C-alpha positions as CSV (number, residue, x, y, z in Angstrom):
1,M,39.8,-5.2,-89.3
2,P,43.5,-5.2,-90.2
3,G,44.5,-7.0,-93.4
4,L,41.1,-6.8,-95.1
5,P,40.9,-4.9,-98.4
6,F,39.0,-1.6,-98.4
7,S,36.3,-3.0,-100.8
8,H,35.6,-5.9,-98.4
9,L,35.3,-3.5,-95.4
10,M,32.8,-1.5,-97.4
11,R,30.7,-4.6,-98.1
12,I,30.7,-5.4,-94.4
13,A,29.6,-1.8,-93.6
14,G,26.8,-2.1,-96.1
15,R,25.5,-5.3,-94.5
16,D,25.6,-3.6,-91.1
17,R,23.5,-0.8,-92.5
18,M,21.1,-3.3,-94.1
19,S,20.6,-5.0,-90.7
20,T,19.0,-1.7,-89.5
21,D,17.7,0.0,-92.6
22,D,16.3,-3.1,-94.2
23,R,13.8,-3.7,-91.4
24,A,10.7,-1.8,-90.3
25,T,7.2,-2.4,-88.9
26,L,4.0,-2.3,-91.0
27,V,1.2,-0.9,-88.9
28,L,-2.5,-1.3,-89.9
29,E,-5.3,0.8,-88.5
30,L,-8.4,-1.4,-88.5
31,G,-12.1,-1.1,-87.8
32,Y,-14.4,-4.0,-87.4
33,R,-17.9,-5.0,-86.4
34,G,-17.4,-7.5,-83.6
35,G,-20.8,-9.3,-83.7
36,A,-19.6,-12.2,-85.8
37,F,-16.1,-12.5,-84.3
38,S,-15.0,-14.6,-81.3
39,G,-12.8,-11.6,-80.3
40,F,-9.5,-10.4,-81.7
41,A,-7.1,-13.2,-80.5
42,E,-6.9,-16.4,-82.6
43,Q,-8.7,-19.4,-81.2
44,E,-8.8,-22.8,-82.8
45,G,-12.1,-23.5,-84.5
46,C,-13.3,-19.9,-84.1
47,R,-13.6,-16.9,-86.4
48,T,-11.5,-14.1,-85.0
49,V,-10.2,-10.8,-86.2
50,A,-6.5,-11.9,-86.0
51,G,-7.3,-15.1,-87.9
52,E,-9.0,-13.3,-90.8
53,L,-6.3,-10.6,-90.9
54,R,-3.5,-13.2,-90.8
55,Q,-4.9,-15.0,-93.7
56,A,-5.1,-11.8,-95.8
57,L,-1.5,-10.9,-94.9
58,R,-0.2,-14.3,-95.8
59,T,-1.7,-13.9,-99.2
60,V,-0.2,-10.5,-99.7
61,L,3.3,-11.1,-98.2
62,H,3.6,-14.8,-99.2
63,R,4.6,-15.8,-95.7
64,D,3.3,-16.3,-92.2
65,V,3.2,-13.1,-90.1
66,E,3.5,-12.1,-86.4
67,L,0.6,-9.9,-85.3
68,V,0.5,-7.6,-82.2
69,C,-2.6,-5.5,-81.5
70,A,-3.0,-2.4,-79.3
71,G,-5.7,-4.1,-77.2
72,R,-7.4,-7.5,-77.6
73,T,-11.1,-7.1,-77.8
74,D,-13.6,-9.7,-76.5
75,A,-16.2,-11.6,-78.6
76,G,-18.8,-9.2,-79.9
77,V,-16.9,-6.0,-79.1
78,H,-16.4,-3.6,-82.0
79,A,-13.4,-1.4,-83.0
80,V,-13.3,2.0,-84.7
81,S,-9.5,2.4,-84.6
82,Q,-7.6,-0.7,-83.6
83,Y,-3.8,-0.8,-84.4
84,V,-1.9,-3.9,-85.4
85,S,1.9,-4.1,-86.0
86,I,3.7,-6.6,-88.2
87,P,7.5,-6.8,-88.6
88,V,8.6,-6.5,-92.3
89,S,12.0,-6.5,-94.1
90,G,13.7,-6.6,-97.4
91,D,11.6,-6.2,-100.5
92,E,8.5,-5.8,-98.4
93,L,9.6,-2.3,-97.6
94,E,9.2,-1.4,-101.2
95,L,5.6,-2.5,-101.5
96,S,3.2,0.2,-102.7
97,G,0.9,1.5,-100.0
98,R,-1.8,2.0,-102.6
99,R,-1.6,-1.6,-103.7
100,L,-1.4,-2.9,-100.2
101,M,-4.5,-1.1,-99.3
102,A,-6.3,-2.4,-102.4
103,S,-5.2,-5.9,-101.8
104,L,-6.1,-6.1,-98.1
105,T,-9.4,-4.4,-98.7
106,A,-10.3,-7.1,-101.2
107,L,-9.0,-9.9,-99.0
108,V,-10.5,-9.1,-95.6
109,P,-14.2,-9.9,-94.9
110,D,-16.9,-7.3,-95.2
111,D,-17.1,-6.8,-91.4
112,M,-13.5,-5.6,-91.3
113,S,-12.0,-2.4,-92.7
114,V,-8.4,-1.4,-93.2
115,R,-8.5,2.3,-92.5
116,R,-4.8,3.2,-92.9
117,I,-1.4,1.7,-93.6
118,L,1.5,3.2,-91.6
119,R,5.2,2.6,-91.1
120,A,7.2,2.5,-87.9
121,R,10.7,1.7,-86.9
122,E,11.9,-1.8,-86.4
123,G,10.8,-3.1,-83.0
124,F,7.7,-1.0,-82.8
125,S,4.8,-2.7,-80.9
126,A,1.2,-1.6,-81.3
127,R,0.7,-2.9,-77.7
128,F,3.8,-1.7,-75.8
129,D,4.3,1.6,-77.5
130,A,0.7,2.7,-76.9
131,Q,0.4,5.6,-74.4
132,A,-3.4,5.5,-74.0
133,R,-6.4,3.6,-75.2
134,R,-10.0,4.8,-75.5
135,Y,-13.3,3.0,-75.4
136,R,-16.9,4.1,-75.8
137,Y,-19.9,2.2,-74.4
138,R,-23.4,3.0,-75.8
139,I,-26.7,2.4,-73.9
140,S,-30.2,2.8,-75.4
141,C,-32.9,3.4,-72.8
142,G,-36.6,2.8,-72.8
143,R,-39.2,0.9,-74.7
144,V,-38.2,2.0,-78.2
145,R,-36.0,-0.6,-79.9
146,P,-32.8,0.9,-81.3
147,G,-32.9,1.1,-85.1
148,L,-29.7,1.9,-86.9
149,L,-27.8,1.4,-83.7
150,W,-29.1,-2.1,-83.2
151,G,-26.2,-4.4,-82.4
152,Y,-24.1,-1.4,-81.2
153,T,-25.8,-0.5,-77.9
154,W,-27.0,-2.2,-74.8
155,W,-30.8,-1.8,-74.9
156,L,-32.1,-1.3,-71.4
157,R,-35.7,-1.9,-70.9
158,P,-38.3,-1.2,-69.5
159,A,-36.4,1.5,-67.6
160,A,-37.0,4.8,-69.5
161,T,-34.1,6.8,-68.2
162,L,-30.8,6.7,-66.4
163,D,-29.6,9.3,-63.9
164,V,-26.6,10.5,-65.9
165,D,-25.5,13.0,-63.2
166,A,-25.4,10.3,-60.5
167,M,-23.5,8.0,-62.9
168,Q,-21.0,10.7,-63.5
169,R,-20.5,11.3,-59.8
170,A,-19.8,7.6,-59.4
171,A,-17.6,7.5,-62.5
172,S,-15.3,10.2,-61.1
173,L,-14.3,7.8,-58.3
174,L,-12.7,5.6,-60.9
175,V,-10.4,8.2,-62.3
176,G,-6.7,7.9,-61.3
177,E,-4.5,4.9,-60.5
178,H,-6.3,2.2,-58.6
179,D,-6.3,-1.6,-58.1
180,F,-9.2,-2.5,-60.5
181,R,-9.4,-6.2,-59.4
182,S,-13.1,-5.8,-58.6
183,F,-13.6,-4.9,-62.3
184,C,-11.7,-7.8,-63.8
185,K,-12.8,-11.3,-64.8
186,V,-12.0,-13.6,-61.9
187,S,-9.9,-16.1,-63.9
188,S,-7.9,-13.3,-65.6
189,A,-7.2,-11.6,-62.3
190,R,-6.0,-14.8,-60.8
191,M,-3.6,-15.5,-63.7
192,L,-2.2,-12.0,-63.4
193,L,-1.6,-12.3,-59.6
194,D,-0.2,-15.8,-59.9
195,A,2.3,-14.4,-62.4
196,G,3.3,-11.6,-60.1
197,R,1.6,-8.9,-62.3
198,S,-0.4,-6.0,-61.0
199,T,-4.1,-5.4,-61.4
200,S,-3.6,-1.7,-61.0
201,R,-4.4,0.6,-63.9
202,C,-4.6,4.3,-64.4
203,L,-7.7,5.9,-65.9
204,E,-7.5,9.5,-67.2
205,T,-11.1,9.9,-68.1
206,V,-14.5,8.2,-67.3
207,K,-17.2,10.4,-68.7
208,V,-21.0,9.7,-68.7
209,S,-23.1,11.8,-71.0
210,H,-26.2,12.1,-73.2
211,A,-25.4,11.8,-76.9
212,V,-27.1,11.3,-80.2
213,E,-25.7,9.0,-82.8
214,M,-27.4,8.1,-86.2
215,G,-30.3,10.2,-85.0
216,E,-30.9,8.0,-81.9
217,P,-30.5,9.1,-78.3
218,I,-28.0,7.2,-76.2
219,V,-26.1,7.4,-72.9
220,A,-22.4,7.3,-73.7
221,I,-19.7,6.2,-71.3
222,D,-16.2,7.2,-72.6
223,V,-13.2,5.8,-70.9
224,E,-9.5,6.5,-71.4
225,G,-6.6,4.8,-69.7
226,N,-3.1,3.5,-70.0
227,A,-4.3,-0.1,-70.1
228,F,-7.3,-2.3,-69.2
229,L,-8.0,-5.6,-67.5
230,H,-10.2,-8.4,-69.0
231,N,-13.8,-7.2,-69.0
232,M,-12.9,-4.0,-67.1
233,V,-14.9,-1.5,-69.1
234,R,-17.9,-3.8,-69.3
235,I,-18.0,-4.4,-65.5
236,M,-17.5,-0.7,-64.9
237,V,-20.5,0.0,-67.1
238,G,-22.7,-2.6,-65.4
239,T,-21.8,-1.1,-62.0
240,L,-22.5,2.5,-63.2
241,V,-25.9,1.4,-64.5
242,E,-26.9,0.2,-61.1
243,V,-26.2,3.7,-59.9
244,G,-28.1,5.2,-62.8
245,R,-31.1,3.1,-62.1
246,G,-31.2,4.4,-58.5
247,Q,-30.4,1.0,-57.1
248,R,-27.1,2.2,-55.6
249,D,-25.7,5.5,-54.3
250,P,-22.8,6.9,-56.3
251,S,-20.5,6.5,-53.3
252,W,-21.0,2.7,-53.6
253,V,-18.6,2.6,-56.5
254,G,-15.8,3.7,-54.2
255,E,-16.6,0.7,-52.0
256,V,-16.6,-1.6,-54.9
257,L,-13.1,-0.3,-55.9
258,A,-11.8,-0.8,-52.4
259,A,-13.1,-4.3,-52.1
260,C,-10.8,-5.8,-54.8
261,D,-13.4,-8.5,-55.2
262,R,-15.3,-9.1,-58.4
263,R,-18.4,-10.1,-56.4
264,A,-18.6,-6.6,-55.1
265,A,-19.3,-5.0,-58.5
266,G,-22.3,-5.0,-60.8
267,V,-23.0,-7.2,-63.8
268,T,-20.8,-7.4,-66.9
269,A,-22.5,-5.3,-69.5
270,P,-23.1,-7.1,-72.9
271,P,-20.3,-6.8,-75.5
272,E,-22.3,-5.2,-78.3
273,G,-22.4,-1.8,-76.6
274,L,-18.6,-1.6,-76.4
275,A,-16.3,-0.1,-79.1
276,F,-12.5,0.3,-79.0
277,V,-12.3,3.8,-80.4
278,G,-8.7,4.8,-80.4
279,V,-5.0,4.6,-79.4
280,D,-2.5,7.3,-78.7
281,Y,1.2,6.9,-79.6
282,P,4.1,9.3,-79.2
283,T,4.3,12.0,-81.8
284,G,6.4,11.0,-84.8
285,L,6.4,7.3,-84.1
286,L,4.1,6.5,-87.0
287,A,4.3,7.8,-90.6
288,P,2.2,7.1,-93.7
289,W,3.4,4.1,-95.8
290,D,4.8,5.3,-99.1
291,S,2.2,5.4,-101.9
């Protein structure tokens, strides 16, 4: 910039650095019990995870905030490790992580937990930077009512057992990249297709196994994929349960997948058995917030 004094050039350079170095992303790792929430996304007149979190952040940051989550959970669905990103700038970058944790813990309701406070670069998105998402669905079988797991499993009765081996053979047909339209809520699939978006997703893992949690036996269905459609995991579970009950052959799941029609699949399993258990991000993208 010819003609400008050196001191003025240095001030301009400083402002340019501030435009990058003075902005970042606050990332919260959350857990919540979904039973009393109408899902993650805000809805007028409903109690939601995003609504409660936004109110807490408004109090701490003294402004409105923009929230992006790794995966929006439905009403009644729990989360062990949900991630939420919030753009921050200026003096907000100097906030103490310890005080942020204490303030948010005091402000969010008892059915939410702020597990960690992290920092990422400007422009980081909890949704779009995620490489994989993981869910676990829990099923309790038989006549014995779940105790400590009540509200966190699908209690199947009066069937005493599920054929886990048959369910696993069926589940293996879902691994890989497929059009999962048969496992998507009809209205949501229609919206995606009308917008020219795909209903194809890639699943890395669908594992059915016996497990014990809190001293209680369950059938666990663990699913990992790059992204998920609306109700996708719950419809998959309802479909696999038909196989486990002996109502369908494992090969039927391949037919359901090929049909690309929600009517071909099983019931939508209830939300209380589902938990969003984790998200994977590229190494080095997230760092602890300064204490």
